[in-house]
Structures are given as structure tokens and as C-alpha cells.
C-alpha positions as CSV (number, residue, x, y, z in Angstrom):
1,X,123.5,112.3,181.4
2,X,121.6,115.5,180.5
3,X,123.3,118.9,180.9
4,X,121.5,121.7,182.7
5,X,122.4,125.2,181.5
6,X,121.7,128.1,183.9
7,X,121.7,131.8,183.0
8,X,120.7,134.5,185.4
9,X,120.8,138.3,185.6
10,X,119.2,141.2,187.4
11,X,116.4,143.0,185.5
12,X,114.5,146.2,185.8
13,X,111.5,145.1,187.9
14,X,108.9,147.5,186.3
15,X,109.7,145.8,183.0
16,X,109.6,142.2,184.4
17,X,106.5,140.9,182.6
18,X,107.6,142.4,179.2
19,X,111.1,140.9,179.6
20,X,109.8,137.4,180.5
21,X,107.7,137.6,177.3
22,X,110.7,138.8,175.3
23,X,112.9,135.9,176.7
24,X,110.2,133.4,175.8
25,X,110.1,134.6,172.2
26,X,113.9,134.8,171.8
27,X,116.0,132.7,174.1
28,X,113.5,130.0,175.0
29,X,112.3,129.7,171.4
30,X,115.9,129.4,170.3
31,X,116.6,126.7,172.9
32,X,113.5,124.7,171.9
33,X,114.2,124.9,168.2
34,X,117.8,123.6,168.6
35,X,118.1,119.8,168.2
36,X,119.2,118.2,171.5
37,X,117.2,120.6,173.7
38,X,115.2,118.7,176.2
39,X,113.2,121.6,177.6
40,X,113.5,125.0,179.2
41,X,111.9,127.2,181.8
42,X,112.0,130.9,182.9
43,X,111.8,131.9,186.6
44,X,111.7,135.4,188.1
45,X,111.8,136.9,191.5
46,X,111.6,140.4,193.0
47,X,114.7,141.6,194.8
48,X,113.5,145.1,195.8
49,X,111.2,147.8,194.3
50,X,113.6,148.5,191.4
51,X,115.3,145.1,190.8
52,X,114.3,141.6,190.0
53,X,116.2,138.5,189.0
54,X,115.5,136.3,186.0
55,X,116.8,132.7,185.6
56,X,116.6,130.5,182.5
57,X,117.2,126.8,182.9
58,X,117.5,124.6,179.9
59,X,118.2,120.9,179.6
60,X,120.4,119.5,176.8
61,X,121.6,116.1,175.6
62,X,125.2,117.2,175.6
63,X,127.6,120.1,175.5
64,X,127.8,119.7,171.8
65,X,124.1,120.4,171.4
66,X,124.5,123.5,173.6
67,X,127.3,124.6,171.4
68,X,124.9,124.4,168.4
69,X,122.8,127.0,170.2
70,X,125.4,129.1,172.0
71,X,128.6,128.8,169.9
72,X,132.1,128.7,171.4
73,X,133.0,129.0,174.1
74,X,130.0,127.0,175.3
75,X,129.8,128.8,178.6
76,X,129.5,132.2,177.0
77,X,126.1,133.8,177.6
78,X,124.1,134.6,174.5
79,X,122.2,137.9,174.3
80,X,119.6,139.4,172.0
81,X,119.3,143.0,170.7
82,X,116.7,144.4,173.2
83,X,118.2,142.7,176.3
84,X,119.9,146.0,177.2
85,X,116.5,147.7,177.6
86,X,115.7,145.3,180.4
87,X,118.9,144.1,182.0
88,X,120.7,145.7,185.0
89,X,123.5,143.1,184.8
90,X,124.8,141.2,181.9
91,X,126.9,138.2,183.0
92,X,129.4,137.0,180.4
93,X,129.0,133.4,181.3
94,X,126.5,130.7,182.2
95,X,126.8,127.6,184.4
96,X,126.5,124.0,183.2
97,X,125.6,121.1,185.5
98,X,125.3,117.3,184.9
99,X,121.7,116.6,185.9
100,X,119.7,113.5,186.7
101,X,117.1,112.4,184.2
102,X,114.2,114.7,183.6
103,X,110.7,113.8,184.9
104,X,107.4,115.5,184.4
105,X,106.3,118.0,186.9
106,X,103.8,116.7,189.3
107,X,100.2,117.8,188.9
108,X,98.8,120.2,191.5
109,X,96.5,117.9,193.4
110,X,96.1,119.7,196.7
111,X,98.0,121.8,199.2
112,X,101.7,121.9,199.0
113,X,103.6,119.7,201.4
114,X,107.0,120.3,202.6
């Protein structure tokens, strides 16, 4: 069963776009280049005029493959040098979940239904 790894933090909202790009070229690139990674996404939202939230979700074949990326302990968050320029919070840990099998995202074929 795939493992979903979730990391989230509060960011400086005025630097949101720059940080998303930084995360894509560091963390997401690192995830995707690690054998056993099944995919990854970045999501952001505004909290207020000064703060936003960023979430990275990555899917892995096992905790051992995550360990190849993150090291030990496997639930320790991994940071890059410029993160402090963007982050308001810096959580020490991430969450892991057993997830159902991955499927492709549906194509946008019309108005959203819900």
C-alpha cells in the first residue's frame, strides 16, 4: 500500500509564488529523483494578508523509500538553505498515511459537480 507523506507550514504570503517555485526545484525535485517516489504535488492557500500555508504531498512505495530521501527518523521534516527566507513556521515533523492506490486526476470536462 502506498505511503502518503504530508508536510505543511505557514509562509510569508507576499513571497508565496517565489517559494512555490523554490519548493518545486528543491523538495519536489528531490522527491521525484528518489527511487520509490510515486509522485508529488504542492498546494498553497492564503490565510490572511500576511500569511499563507503550503502543503507538499508525496506518495511513496514504502517507508524505506522515504527514508532514502529524508533520512532517520523518517518523520523528520527536511529543509533546504533558503527555507528560512520564506517560512513563518518550521515544523519538525511530517505526517505519513497509508493511502489507497493512486489514480490519474480526472480531466476537466465541464463545470465542477459536488
